[in-house]
Backbone as XML, in Angstrom:
<?xml version="1.0"?>
<chain id="A" units="angstrom">
  <residue number="1" name="UNK">
    <atom name="N" x="0.830" y="-1.181" z="0.000"/>
    <atom name="CA" x="0.000" y="0.000" z="0.000"/>
    <atom name="C" x="0.882" y="1.256" z="0.000"/>
  </residue>
  <residue number="2" name="UNK">
    <atom name="N" x="0.565" y="2.176" z="-0.860"/>
    <atom name="CA" x="1.312" y="3.426" z="-0.930"/>
    <atom name="C" x="0.760" y="4.406" z="0.106"/>
  </residue>
  <residue number="3" name="UNK">
    <atom name="N" x="1.654" y="5.039" z="0.804"/>
    <atom name="CA" x="1.292" y="6.023" z="1.817"/>
    <atom name="C" x="1.121" y="7.367" z="1.118"/>
  </residue>
  <residue number="4" name="UNK">
    <atom name="N" x="-0.086" y="7.900" z="1.138"/>
    <atom name="CA" x="-0.350" y="9.182" z="0.483"/>
    <atom name="C" x="-0.576" y="10.306" z="1.485"/>
  </residue>
  <residue number="5" name="UNK">
    <atom name="N" x="-1.118" y="9.970" z="2.641"/>
    <atom name="CA" x="-1.393" y="10.972" z="3.667"/>
    <atom name="C" x="-0.895" y="10.443" z="5.011"/>
  </residue>
  <residue number="6" name="UNK">
    <atom name="N" x="-0.739" y="11.337" z="5.961"/>
    <atom name="CA" x="-0.282" y="10.881" z="7.274"/>
    <atom name="C" x="-1.288" y="9.943" z="7.916"/>
  </residue>
  <residue number="7" name="UNK">
    <atom name="N" x="-2.560" y="10.077" z="7.553"/>
    <atom name="CA" x="-3.579" y="9.175" z="8.103"/>
    <atom name="C" x="-3.374" y="7.732" z="7.667"/>
  </residue>
  <residue number="8" name="UNK">
    <atom name="N" x="-2.621" y="7.525" z="6.592"/>
    <atom name="CA" x="-2.311" y="6.174" z="6.113"/>
    <atom name="C" x="-1.235" y="5.490" z="6.955"/>
  </residue>
  <residue number="9" name="UNK">
    <atom name="N" x="-0.496" y="6.266" z="7.725"/>
    <atom name="CA" x="0.587" y="5.710" z="8.533"/>
    <atom name="C" x="0.046" y="4.967" z="9.747"/>
  </residue>
  <residue number="10" name="UNK">
    <atom name="N" x="0.431" y="3.718" z="9.898"/>
    <atom name="CA" x="0.009" y="2.918" z="11.046"/>
    <atom name="C" x="0.428" y="3.564" z="12.361"/>
  </residue>
  <residue number="11" name="UNK">
    <atom name="N" x="1.626" y="4.149" z="12.389"/>
    <atom name="CA" x="2.075" y="4.764" z="13.644"/>
    <atom name="C" x="1.209" y="5.959" z="14.009"/>
  </residue>
  <residue number="12" name="UNK">
    <atom name="N" x="0.734" y="6.714" z="13.015"/>
    <atom name="CA" x="-0.156" y="7.841" z="13.320"/>
    <atom name="C" x="-1.486" y="7.309" z="13.853"/>
  </residue>
  <residue number="13" name="UNK">
    <atom name="N" x="-1.990" y="6.244" z="13.237"/>
    <atom name="CA" x="-3.257" y="5.648" z="13.690"/>
    <atom name="C" x="-3.139" y="5.154" z="15.129"/>
  </residue>
  <residue number="14" name="UNK">
    <atom name="N" x="-2.012" y="4.514" z="15.453"/>
    <atom name="CA" x="-1.809" y="4.033" z="16.816"/>
    <atom name="C" x="-1.610" y="5.193" z="17.794"/>
  </residue>
  <residue number="15" name="UNK">
    <atom name="N" x="-0.955" y="6.242" z="17.346"/>
    <atom name="CA" x="-0.792" y="7.428" z="18.194"/>
    <atom name="C" x="-2.155" y="8.069" z="18.472"/>
  </residue>
  <residue number="16" name="UNK">
    <atom name="N" x="-3.022" y="8.045" z="17.509"/>
    <atom name="CA" x="-4.384" y="8.563" z="17.702"/>
    <atom name="C" x="-5.124" y="7.742" z="18.753"/>
  </residue>
  <residue number="17" name="UNK">
    <atom name="N" x="-4.978" y="6.418" z="18.685"/>
    <atom name="CA" x="-5.617" y="5.550" z="19.686"/>
    <atom name="C" x="-5.049" y="5.816" z="21.082"/>
  </residue>
  <residue number="18" name="UNK">
    <atom name="N" x="-3.748" y="6.020" z="21.162"/>
    <atom name="CA" x="-3.123" y="6.349" z="22.446"/>
    <atom name="C" x="-3.697" y="7.656" z="22.988"/>
  </residue>
  <residue number="19" name="UNK">
    <atom name="N" x="-3.813" y="8.643" z="22.130"/>
    <atom name="CA" x="-4.348" y="9.937" z="22.534"/>
    <atom name="C" x="-5.777" y="9.788" z="23.076"/>
  </residue>
  <residue number="20" name="UNK">
    <atom name="N" x="-6.581" y="9.004" z="22.399"/>
    <atom name="CA" x="-7.960" y="8.771" z="22.867"/>
    <atom name="C" x="-7.963" y="8.030" z="24.196"/>
  </residue>
  <residue number="21" name="UNK">
    <atom name="N" x="-7.070" y="7.056" z="24.336"/>
    <atom name="CA" x="-6.992" y="6.306" z="25.589"/>
    <atom name="C" x="-6.580" y="7.225" z="26.740"/>
  </residue>
  <residue number="22" name="UNK">
    <atom name="N" x="-5.599" y="8.069" z="26.498"/>
    <atom name="CA" x="-5.162" y="8.995" z="27.540"/>
    <atom name="C" x="-6.281" y="9.947" z="27.948"/>
  </residue>
  <residue number="23" name="UNK">
    <atom name="N" x="-7.060" y="10.384" z="26.985"/>
    <atom name="CA" x="-8.180" y="11.273" z="27.297"/>
    <atom name="C" x="-9.176" y="10.564" z="28.214"/>
  </residue>
  <residue number="24" name="UNK">
    <atom name="N" x="-9.485" y="9.300" z="27.883"/>
    <atom name="CA" x="-10.435" y="8.541" z="28.722"/>
    <atom name="C" x="-9.878" y="8.329" z="30.132"/>
  </residue>
  <residue number="25" name="UNK">
    <atom name="N" x="-8.623" y="7.923" z="30.209"/>
    <atom name="CA" x="-7.996" y="7.623" z="31.496"/>
    <atom name="C" x="-7.903" y="8.872" z="32.372"/>
  </residue>
  <residue number="26" name="UNK">
    <atom name="N" x="-7.670" y="10.019" z="31.746"/>
    <atom name="CA" x="-7.496" y="11.243" z="32.522"/>
    <atom name="C" x="-8.803" y="11.998" z="32.761"/>
  </residue>
  <residue number="27" name="UNK">
    <atom name="N" x="-9.906" y="11.392" z="32.409"/>
    <atom name="CA" x="-11.205" y="12.037" z="32.622"/>
    <atom name="C" x="-11.786" y="11.754" z="34.002"/>
  </residue>
  <residue number="28" name="UNK">
    <atom name="N" x="-11.097" y="10.958" z="34.804"/>
    <atom name="CA" x="-11.591" y="10.603" z="36.136"/>
    <atom name="C" x="-11.484" y="11.732" z="37.138"/>
  </residue>
  <residue number="29" name="UNK">
    <atom name="N" x="-12.063" y="11.495" z="38.296"/>
    <atom name="CA" x="-12.109" y="12.501" z="39.354"/>
    <atom name="C" x="-10.731" y="12.950" z="39.817"/>
  </residue>
  <residue number="30" name="UNK">
    <atom name="N" x="-9.796" y="12.014" z="39.962"/>
    <atom name="CA" x="-8.484" y="12.392" z="40.485"/>
    <atom name="C" x="-7.773" y="13.384" z="39.573"/>
  </residue>
  <residue number="31" name="UNK">
    <atom name="N" x="-7.856" y="13.165" z="38.285"/>
    <atom name="CA" x="-7.209" y="14.082" z="37.355"/>
    <atom name="C" x="-7.882" y="15.450" z="37.352"/>
  </residue>
  <residue number="32" name="UNK">
    <atom name="N" x="-9.162" y="15.497" z="37.691"/>
    <atom name="CA" x="-9.843" y="16.796" z="37.739"/>
    <atom name="C" x="-9.328" y="17.643" z="38.894"/>
  </residue>
  <residue number="33" name="UNK">
    <atom name="N" x="-8.637" y="17.019" z="39.837"/>
    <atom name="CA" x="-8.041" y="17.757" z="40.957"/>
    <atom name="C" x="-6.667" y="18.322" z="40.615"/>
  </residue>
  <residue number="34" name="UNK">
    <atom name="N" x="-6.076" y="17.827" z="39.530"/>
    <atom name="CA" x="-4.765" y="18.316" z="39.101"/>
    <atom name="C" x="-4.842" y="18.597" z="37.599"/>
  </residue>
  <residue number="35" name="UNK">
    <atom name="N" x="-5.426" y="19.721" z="37.267"/>
    <atom name="CA" x="-5.674" y="20.050" z="35.861"/>
    <atom name="C" x="-4.376" y="20.262" z="35.075"/>
  </residue>
  <residue number="36" name="UNK">
    <atom name="N" x="-3.340" y="20.731" z="35.738"/>
    <atom name="CA" x="-2.059" y="20.928" z="35.054"/>
    <atom name="C" x="-1.472" y="19.585" z="34.622"/>
  </residue>
  <residue number="37" name="UNK">
    <atom name="N" x="-1.501" y="18.623" z="35.506"/>
    <atom name="CA" x="-0.984" y="17.298" z="35.180"/>
    <atom name="C" x="-1.824" y="16.671" z="34.069"/>
  </residue>
  <residue number="38" name="UNK">
    <atom name="N" x="-3.140" y="16.787" z="34.181"/>
    <atom name="CA" x="-4.025" y="16.237" z="33.149"/>
    <atom name="C" x="-3.717" y="16.876" z="31.793"/>
  </residue>
  <residue number="39" name="UNK">
    <atom name="N" x="-3.557" y="18.179" z="31.792"/>
    <atom name="CA" x="-3.260" y="18.887" z="30.554"/>
    <atom name="C" x="-1.912" y="18.459" z="29.984"/>
  </residue>
  <residue number="40" name="UNK">
    <atom name="N" x="-0.954" y="18.238" z="30.861"/>
    <atom name="CA" x="0.394" y="17.857" z="30.436"/>
    <atom name="C" x="0.391" y="16.492" z="29.753"/>
  </residue>
  <residue number="41" name="UNK">
    <atom name="N" x="-0.252" y="15.506" z="30.355"/>
    <atom name="CA" x="-0.233" y="14.161" z="29.773"/>
    <atom name="C" x="-1.089" y="14.111" z="28.501"/>
  </residue>
  <residue number="42" name="UNK">
    <atom name="N" x="-2.197" y="14.841" z="28.492"/>
    <atom name="CA" x="-3.010" y="14.898" z="27.274"/>
    <atom name="C" x="-2.251" y="15.606" z="26.156"/>
  </residue>
  <residue number="43" name="UNK">
    <atom name="N" x="-1.549" y="16.669" z="26.503"/>
    <atom name="CA" x="-0.770" y="17.396" z="25.500"/>
    <atom name="C" x="0.328" y="16.545" z="24.897"/>
  </residue>
  <residue number="44" name="UNK">
    <atom name="N" x="0.983" y="15.752" z="25.731"/>
    <atom name="CA" x="2.029" y="14.860" z="25.222"/>
    <atom name="C" x="1.430" y="13.824" z="24.279"/>
  </residue>
  <residue number="45" name="UNK">
    <atom name="N" x="0.235" y="13.338" z="24.605"/>
    <atom name="CA" x="-0.442" y="12.387" z="23.721"/>
    <atom name="C" x="-0.749" y="13.004" z="22.368"/>
  </residue>
  <residue number="46" name="UNK">
    <atom name="N" x="-1.240" y="14.229" z="22.387"/>
    <atom name="CA" x="-1.511" y="14.926" z="21.135"/>
    <atom name="C" x="-0.237" y="15.216" z="20.365"/>
  </residue>
  <residue number="47" name="UNK">
    <atom name="N" x="0.835" y="15.480" z="21.076"/>
    <atom name="CA" x="2.113" y="15.781" z="20.451"/>
    <atom name="C" x="2.633" y="14.616" z="19.619"/>
  </residue>
  <residue number="48" name="UNK">
    <atom name="N" x="2.399" y="13.404" z="20.067"/>
    <atom name="CA" x="2.880" y="12.237" z="19.312"/>
    <atom name="C" x="2.236" y="12.224" z="17.936"/>
  </residue>
  <residue number="49" name="UNK">
    <atom name="N" x="0.906" y="12.255" z="17.903"/>
    <atom name="CA" x="0.224" y="12.168" z="16.612"/>
    <atom name="C" x="0.435" y="13.429" z="15.774"/>
  </residue>
  <residue number="50" name="UNK">
    <atom name="N" x="0.473" y="14.583" z="16.414"/>
    <atom name="CA" x="0.620" y="15.837" z="15.678"/>
    <atom name="C" x="1.995" y="15.967" z="15.033"/>
  </residue>
  <residue number="51" name="UNK">
    <atom name="N" x="3.037" y="15.536" z="15.733"/>
    <atom name="CA" x="4.381" y="15.636" z="15.168"/>
    <atom name="C" x="4.596" y="14.649" z="14.036"/>
  </residue>
  <residue number="52" name="UNK">
    <atom name="N" x="3.982" y="13.483" z="14.125"/>
    <atom name="CA" x="4.040" y="12.541" z="13.002"/>
    <atom name="C" x="3.382" y="13.183" z="11.784"/>
  </residue>
  <residue number="53" name="UNK">
    <atom name="N" x="2.207" y="13.765" z="11.995"/>
    <atom name="CA" x="1.470" y="14.401" z="10.895"/>
    <atom name="C" x="2.240" y="15.583" z="10.314"/>
  </residue>
  <residue number="54" name="UNK">
    <atom name="N" x="2.724" y="16.464" z="11.185"/>
    <atom name="CA" x="3.425" y="17.643" z="10.706"/>
    <atom name="C" x="4.692" y="17.280" z="9.951"/>
  </residue>
  <residue number="55" name="UNK">
    <atom name="N" x="5.456" y="16.352" z="10.493"/>
    <atom name="CA" x="6.681" y="15.937" z="9.821"/>
    <atom name="C" x="6.409" y="15.332" z="8.452"/>
  </residue>
  <residue number="56" name="UNK">
    <atom name="N" x="5.375" y="14.518" z="8.375"/>
    <atom name="CA" x="5.012" y="13.894" z="7.102"/>
    <atom name="C" x="4.666" y="14.963" z="6.070"/>
  </residue>
  <residue number="57" name="UNK">
    <atom name="N" x="3.917" y="15.964" z="6.500"/>
    <atom name="CA" x="3.421" y="16.977" z="5.570"/>
    <atom name="C" x="4.467" y="18.032" z="5.214"/>
  </residue>
  <residue number="58" name="UNK">
    <atom name="N" x="5.582" y="18.053" z="5.911"/>
    <atom name="CA" x="6.644" y="18.994" z="5.562"/>
    <atom name="C" x="7.255" y="18.662" z="4.209"/>
  </residue>
  <residue number="59" name="UNK">
    <atom name="N" x="7.207" y="17.380" z="3.835"/>
    <atom name="CA" x="7.624" y="16.992" z="2.499"/>
    <atom name="C" x="9.079" y="16.619" z="2.331"/>
  </residue>
  <residue number="60" name="UNK">
    <atom name="N" x="9.897" y="16.833" z="3.325"/>
    <atom name="CA" x="11.303" y="16.482" z="3.205"/>
    <atom name="C" x="11.682" y="15.407" z="4.213"/>
  </residue>
  <residue number="61" name="UNK">
    <atom name="N" x="12.586" y="14.562" z="3.811"/>
    <atom name="CA" x="13.004" y="13.445" z="4.654"/>
    <atom name="C" x="13.642" y="13.921" z="5.962"/>
  </residue>
  <residue number="62" name="UNK">
    <atom name="N" x="14.539" y="14.880" z="5.883"/>
    <atom name="CA" x="15.223" y="15.353" z="7.088"/>
    <atom name="C" x="14.245" y="15.967" z="8.079"/>
  </residue>
  <residue number="63" name="UNK">
    <atom name="N" x="13.307" y="16.749" z="7.572"/>
    <atom name="CA" x="12.311" y="17.356" z="8.462"/>
    <atom name="C" x="11.414" y="16.288" z="9.074"/>
  </residue>
  <residue number="64" name="UNK">
    <atom name="N" x="11.021" y="15.310" z="8.277"/>
    <atom name="CA" x="10.178" y="14.234" z="8.786"/>
    <atom name="C" x="10.894" y="13.513" z="9.915"/>
  </residue>
  <residue number="65" name="UNK">
    <atom name="N" x="12.154" y="13.191" z="9.717"/>
    <atom name="CA" x="12.940" y="12.509" z="10.754"/>
    <atom name="C" x="12.997" y="13.358" z="12.020"/>
  </residue>
  <residue number="66" name="UNK">
    <atom name="N" x="13.214" y="14.641" z="11.862"/>
    <atom name="CA" x="13.276" y="15.536" z="13.019"/>
    <atom name="C" x="11.964" y="15.487" z="13.818"/>
  </residue>
  <residue number="67" name="UNK">
    <atom name="N" x="10.843" y="15.555" z="13.132"/>
    <atom name="CA" x="9.551" y="15.520" z="13.811"/>
    <atom name="C" x="9.259" y="14.140" z="14.411"/>
  </residue>
  <residue number="68" name="UNK">
    <atom name="N" x="9.762" y="13.092" z="13.771"/>
    <atom name="CA" x="9.592" y="11.753" z="14.338"/>
    <atom name="C" x="10.354" y="11.624" z="15.654"/>
  </residue>
  <residue number="69" name="UNK">
    <atom name="N" x="11.543" y="12.226" z="15.724"/>
    <atom name="CA" x="12.288" y="12.211" z="16.986"/>
    <atom name="C" x="11.517" y="12.950" z="18.089"/>
  </residue>
  <residue number="70" name="UNK">
    <atom name="N" x="10.864" y="14.031" z="17.726"/>
    <atom name="CA" x="10.063" y="14.763" z="18.707"/>
    <atom name="C" x="8.896" y="13.894" z="19.177"/>
  </residue>
  <residue number="71" name="UNK">
    <atom name="N" x="8.237" y="13.216" z="18.240"/>
    <atom name="CA" x="7.128" y="12.324" z="18.592"/>
    <atom name="C" x="7.607" y="11.202" z="19.509"/>
  </residue>
  <residue number="72" name="UNK">
    <atom name="N" x="8.786" y="10.668" z="19.211"/>
    <atom name="CA" x="9.359" y="9.605" z="20.037"/>
    <atom name="C" x="9.651" y="10.127" z="21.441"/>
  </residue>
  <residue number="73" name="UNK">
    <atom name="N" x="10.142" y="11.348" z="21.535"/>
    <atom name="CA" x="10.377" y="11.965" z="22.835"/>
    <atom name="C" x="9.087" y="12.142" z="23.616"/>
  </residue>
  <residue number="74" name="UNK">
    <atom name="N" x="8.011" y="12.494" z="22.928"/>
    <atom name="CA" x="6.719" y="12.645" z="23.594"/>
    <atom name="C" x="6.208" y="11.304" z="24.126"/>
  </residue>
  <residue number="75" name="UNK">
    <atom name="N" x="6.512" y="10.218" z="23.419"/>
    <atom name="CA" x="6.158" y="8.884" z="23.933"/>
    <atom name="C" x="6.863" y="8.627" z="25.261"/>
  </residue>
  <residue number="76" name="UNK">
    <atom name="N" x="8.133" y="9.000" z="25.326"/>
    <atom name="CA" x="8.884" y="8.815" z="26.570"/>
    <atom name="C" x="8.320" y="9.693" z="27.680"/>
  </residue>
  <residue number="77" name="UNK">
    <atom name="N" x="7.906" y="10.895" z="27.318"/>
    <atom name="CA" x="7.290" y="11.791" z="28.301"/>
    <atom name="C" x="6.017" y="11.163" z="28.876"/>
  </residue>
  <residue number="78" name="UNK">
    <atom name="N" x="5.200" y="10.584" z="28.024"/>
    <atom name="CA" x="3.968" y="9.925" z="28.482"/>
    <atom name="C" x="4.303" y="8.755" z="29.399"/>
  </residue>
  <residue number="79" name="UNK">
    <atom name="N" x="5.302" y="7.964" z="29.008"/>
    <atom name="CA" x="5.706" y="6.837" z="29.857"/>
    <atom name="C" x="6.099" y="7.328" z="31.238"/>
  </residue>
  <residue number="80" name="UNK">
    <atom name="N" x="6.913" y="8.363" z="31.308"/>
    <atom name="CA" x="7.332" y="8.905" z="32.595"/>
    <atom name="C" x="6.140" y="9.429" z="33.387"/>
  </residue>
  <residue number="81" name="UNK">
    <atom name="N" x="5.266" y="10.150" z="32.718"/>
    <atom name="CA" x="4.081" y="10.687" z="33.390"/>
    <atom name="C" x="3.172" y="9.573" z="33.899"/>
  </residue>
  <residue number="82" name="UNK">
    <atom name="N" x="3.137" y="8.464" z="33.181"/>
    <atom name="CA" x="2.291" y="7.355" z="33.624"/>
    <atom name="C" x="2.795" y="6.759" z="34.936"/>
  </residue>
  <residue number="83" name="UNK">
    <atom name="N" x="4.101" y="6.772" z="35.126"/>
    <atom name="CA" x="4.640" y="6.311" z="36.410"/>
    <atom name="C" x="4.216" y="7.254" z="37.535"/>
  </residue>
  <residue number="84" name="UNK">
    <atom name="N" x="4.256" y="8.539" z="37.254"/>
    <atom name="CA" x="3.816" y="9.517" z="38.256"/>
    <atom name="C" x="2.334" y="9.323" z="38.567"/>
  </residue>
  <residue number="85" name="UNK">
    <atom name="N" x="1.535" y="9.118" z="37.513"/>
    <atom name="CA" x="0.102" y="8.898" z="37.713"/>
    <atom name="C" x="-0.148" y="7.621" z="38.518"/>
  </residue>
  <residue number="86" name="UNK">
    <atom name="N" x="0.641" y="6.591" z="38.264"/>
    <atom name="CA" x="0.511" y="5.341" z="39.017"/>
    <atom name="C" x="0.927" y="5.552" z="40.474"/>
  </residue>
  <residue number="87" name="UNK">
    <atom name="N" x="2.054" y="6.212" z="40.680"/>
    <atom name="CA" x="2.567" y="6.430" z="42.025"/>
    <atom name="C" x="1.584" y="7.211" z="42.903"/>
  </residue>
  <residue number="88" name="UNK">
    <atom name="N" x="0.859" y="8.143" z="42.290"/>
    <atom name="CA" x="-0.102" y="8.941" z="43.048"/>
    <atom name="C" x="-1.528" y="8.404" z="42.938"/>
  </residue>
  <residue number="89" name="UNK">
    <atom name="N" x="-1.624" y="7.185" z="42.405"/>
    <atom name="CA" x="-2.880" y="6.446" z="42.306"/>
    <atom name="C" x="-3.949" y="7.155" z="41.459"/>
  </residue>
  <residue number="90" name="UNK">
    <atom name="N" x="-3.480" y="7.891" z="40.461"/>
    <atom name="CA" x="-4.403" y="8.501" z="39.510"/>
    <atom name="C" x="-4.883" y="7.465" z="38.493"/>
  </residue>
  <residue number="91" name="UNK">
    <atom name="N" x="-4.044" y="6.440" z="38.244"/>
    <atom name="CA" x="-4.397" y="5.364" z="37.320"/>
    <atom name="C" x="-4.116" y="4.024" z="37.997"/>
  </residue>
  <residue number="92" name="UNK">
    <atom name="N" x="-4.753" y="2.993" z="37.457"/>
    <atom name="CA" x="-4.548" y="1.644" z="37.984"/>
    <atom name="C" x="-3.317" y="1.013" z="37.347"/>
  </residue>
  <residue number="93" name="UNK">
    <atom name="N" x="-2.878" y="-0.083" z="37.928"/>
    <atom name="CA" x="-1.753" y="-0.838" z="37.364"/>
    <atom name="C" x="-2.086" y="-1.300" z="35.947"/>
  </residue>
  <residue number="94" name="UNK">
    <atom name="N" x="-3.320" y="-1.714" z="35.718"/>
    <atom name="CA" x="-3.750" y="-2.161" z="34.388"/>
    <atom name="C" x="-3.671" y="-1.022" z="33.382"/>
  </residue>
  <residue number="95" name="UNK">
    <atom name="N" x="-4.136" y="0.158" z="33.758"/>
    <atom name="CA" x="-4.062" y="1.315" z="32.865"/>
    <atom name="C" x="-2.605" y="1.689" z="32.600"/>
  </residue>
  <residue number="96" name="UNK">
    <atom name="N" x="-1.790" y="1.601" z="33.622"/>
    <atom name="CA" x="-0.361" y="1.903" z="33.469"/>
    <atom name="C" x="0.288" y="0.942" z="32.472"/>
  </residue>
  <residue number="97" name="UNK">
    <atom name="N" x="0.013" y="-0.339" z="32.619"/>
    <atom name="CA" x="0.590" y="-1.330" z="31.688"/>
    <atom name="C" x="0.129" y="-1.058" z="30.255"/>
  </residue>
  <residue number="98" name="UNK">
    <atom name="N" x="-1.118" y="-0.656" z="30.085"/>
    <atom name="CA" x="-1.642" y="-0.357" z="28.747"/>
    <atom name="C" x="-0.925" y="0.851" z="28.147"/>
  </residue>
  <residue number="99" name="UNK">
    <atom name="N" x="-0.722" y="1.881" z="28.941"/>
    <atom name="CA" x="-0.002" y="3.061" z="28.460"/>
    <atom name="C" x="1.429" y="2.686" z="28.078"/>
  </residue>
  <residue number="100" name="UNK">
    <atom name="N" x="2.084" y="1.904" z="28.923"/>
    <atom name="CA" x="3.454" y="1.470" z="28.612"/>
    <atom name="C" x="3.491" y="0.655" z="27.324"/>
  </residue>
  <residue number="101" name="UNK">
    <atom name="N" x="2.566" y="-0.264" z="27.174"/>
    <atom name="CA" x="2.538" y="-1.105" z="25.974"/>
    <atom name="C" x="2.356" y="-0.263" z="24.715"/>
  </residue>
  <residue number="102" name="UNK">
    <atom name="N" x="1.432" y="0.675" z="24.770"/>
    <atom name="CA" x="1.178" y="1.507" z="23.591"/>
    <atom name="C" x="2.359" y="2.414" z="23.272"/>
  </residue>
  <residue number="103" name="UNK">
    <atom name="N" x="2.927" y="3.042" z="24.289"/>
    <atom name="CA" x="4.032" y="3.964" z="24.020"/>
    <atom name="C" x="5.289" y="3.230" z="23.554"/>
  </residue>
  <residue number="104" name="UNK">
    <atom name="N" x="5.557" y="2.068" z="24.116"/>
    <atom name="CA" x="6.722" y="1.292" z="23.672"/>
    <atom name="C" x="6.530" y="0.835" z="22.232"/>
  </residue>
  <residue number="105" name="UNK">
    <atom name="N" x="5.341" y="0.367" z="21.904"/>
    <atom name="CA" x="5.055" y="-0.075" z="20.542"/>
    <atom name="C" x="5.216" y="1.073" z="19.547"/>
  </residue>
  <residue number="106" name="UNK">
    <atom name="N" x="4.637" y="2.210" z="19.864"/>
    <atom name="CA" x="4.735" y="3.365" z="18.964"/>
    <atom name="C" x="6.187" y="3.820" z="18.839"/>
  </residue>
  <residue number="107" name="UNK">
    <atom name="N" x="6.909" y="3.876" z="19.948"/>
    <atom name="CA" x="8.313" y="4.290" z="19.921"/>
    <atom name="C" x="9.143" y="3.377" z="19.023"/>
  </residue>
  <residue number="108" name="UNK">
    <atom name="N" x="8.930" y="2.074" z="19.129"/>
    <atom name="CA" x="9.666" y="1.126" z="18.292"/>
    <atom name="C" x="9.350" y="1.342" z="16.814"/>
  </residue>
  <residue number="109" name="UNK">
    <atom name="N" x="8.085" y="1.584" z="16.513"/>
    <atom name="CA" x="7.693" y="1.814" z="15.121"/>
    <atom name="C" x="8.278" y="3.125" z="14.587"/>
  </residue>
  <residue number="110" name="UNK">
    <atom name="N" x="8.282" y="4.148" z="15.420"/>
    <atom name="CA" x="8.877" y="5.423" z="15.012"/>
    <atom name="C" x="10.360" y="5.223" z="14.731"/>
  </residue>
  <residue number="111" name="UNK">
    <atom name="N" x="11.051" y="4.520" z="15.613"/>
    <atom name="CA" x="12.483" y="4.272" z="15.438"/>
    <atom name="C" x="12.737" y="3.492" z="14.148"/>
  </residue>
  <residue number="112" name="UNK">
    <atom name="N" x="11.902" y="2.519" z="13.861"/>
    <atom name="CA" x="12.059" y="1.739" z="12.627"/>
    <atom name="C" x="11.838" y="2.628" z="11.405"/>
  </residue>
  <residue number="113" name="UNK">
    <atom name="N" x="10.865" y="3.514" z="11.474"/>
    <atom name="CA" x="10.615" y="4.421" z="10.351"/>
    <atom name="C" x="11.776" y="5.396" z="10.177"/>
  </residue>
  <residue number="114" name="UNK">
    <atom name="N" x="12.307" y="5.895" z="11.277"/>
    <atom name="CA" x="13.474" y="6.781" z="11.200"/>
    <atom name="C" x="14.633" y="6.066" z="10.504"/>
  </residue>
  <residue number="115" name="UNK">
    <atom name="N" x="14.905" y="4.841" z="10.915"/>
    <atom name="CA" x="15.997" y="4.073" z="10.298"/>
    <atom name="C" x="15.744" y="3.834" z="8.815"/>
  </residue>
  <residue number="116" name="UNK">
    <atom name="N" x="14.504" y="3.517" z="8.466"/>
    <atom name="CA" x="14.155" y="3.326" z="7.056"/>
    <atom name="C" x="14.410" y="4.614" z="6.267"/>
  </residue>
  <residue number="117" name="UNK">
    <atom name="N" x="13.940" y="5.729" z="6.812"/>
    <atom name="CA" x="14.100" y="7.004" z="6.108"/>
    <atom name="C" x="15.572" y="7.383" z="5.953"/>
  </residue>
  <residue number="118" name="UNK">
    <atom name="N" x="16.369" y="7.066" z="6.949"/>
    <atom name="CA" x="17.800" y="7.370" z="6.865"/>
    <atom name="C" x="18.484" y="6.567" z="5.766"/>
  </residue>
  <residue number="119" name="UNK">
    <atom name="N" x="17.991" y="5.370" z="5.500"/>
    <atom name="CA" x="18.628" y="4.479" z="4.526"/>
    <atom name="C" x="18.081" y="4.609" z="3.115"/>
  </residue>
  <residue number="120" name="UNK">
    <atom name="N" x="16.871" y="5.128" z="2.972"/>
    <atom name="CA" x="16.258" y="5.191" z="1.646"/>
    <atom name="C" x="16.819" y="6.349" z="0.835"/>
  </residue>
  <residue number="121" name="UNK">
    <atom name="N" x="16.794" y="6.197" z="-0.468"/>
    <atom name="CA" x="17.242" y="7.258" z="-1.358"/>
    <atom name="C" x="16.137" y="8.284" z="-1.588"/>
  </residue>
  <residue number="122" name="UNK">
    <atom name="N" x="14.897" y="7.900" z="-1.286"/>
    <atom name="CA" x="13.764" y="8.824" z="-1.454"/>
    <atom name="C" x="13.946" y="9.996" z="-0.509"/>
  </residue>
  <residue number="123" name="UNK">
    <atom name="N" x="13.831" y="11.202" z="-1.017"/>
    <atom name="CA" x="14.082" y="12.369" z="-0.168"/>
    <atom name="C" x="12.825" y="13.186" z="0.113"/>
  </residue>
  <residue number="124" name="UNK">
    <atom name="N" x="11.691" y="12.782" z="-0.401"/>
    <atom name="CA" x="10.459" y="13.500" z="-0.123"/>
    <atom name="C" x="10.000" y="14.290" z="-1.346"/>
  </residue>
  <residue number="125" name="UNK">
    <atom name="N" x="8.715" y="14.549" z="-1.409"/>
    <atom name="CA" x="8.149" y="15.199" z="-2.583"/>
    <atom name="C" x="8.609" y="16.655" z="-2.727"/>
  </residue>
  <residue number="126" name="UNK">
    <atom name="N" x="9.038" y="17.257" z="-1.666"/>
    <atom name="CA" x="9.443" y="18.654" z="-1.709"/>
    <atom name="C" x="10.686" y="18.867" z="-2.560"/>
  </residue>
  <residue number="127" name="UNK">
    <atom name="N" x="11.512" y="17.860" z="-2.678"/>
    <atom name="CA" x="12.802" y="18.008" z="-3.367"/>
    <atom name="C" x="12.827" y="17.387" z="-4.764"/>
  </residue>
  <residue number="128" name="UNK">
    <atom name="N" x="11.710" y="16.995" z="-5.281"/>
    <atom name="CA" x="11.688" y="16.366" z="-6.617"/>
    <atom name="C" x="11.900" y="17.396" z="-7.688"/>
  </residue>
</chain>
């Protein structure tokens, strides 16, 4: 399948699911008591999918890679925040494991895409 839009990217689709999951998890009463923390973890979730999309649409390989690294960093931020949420009992162990599983999976896929882009001769539609 040829990738024509960022919505075609599996990693973007999975990042979208992560973002939706984080929204559901942070909608509970405990998170309503710490709106800054809730906003921070939700923002990091949005950052993953948004940076994948923005990098893809920039049209150049180097820019795409740069934005993928930012998205990967946001995955790590979510992982760290999930430990804080677990430690303060904002989320359950099950929710924590789900967040870890999703962020690790997305991070691995982003890293694989970065490596692919570094090795391919294709430089993006902007430079044709």
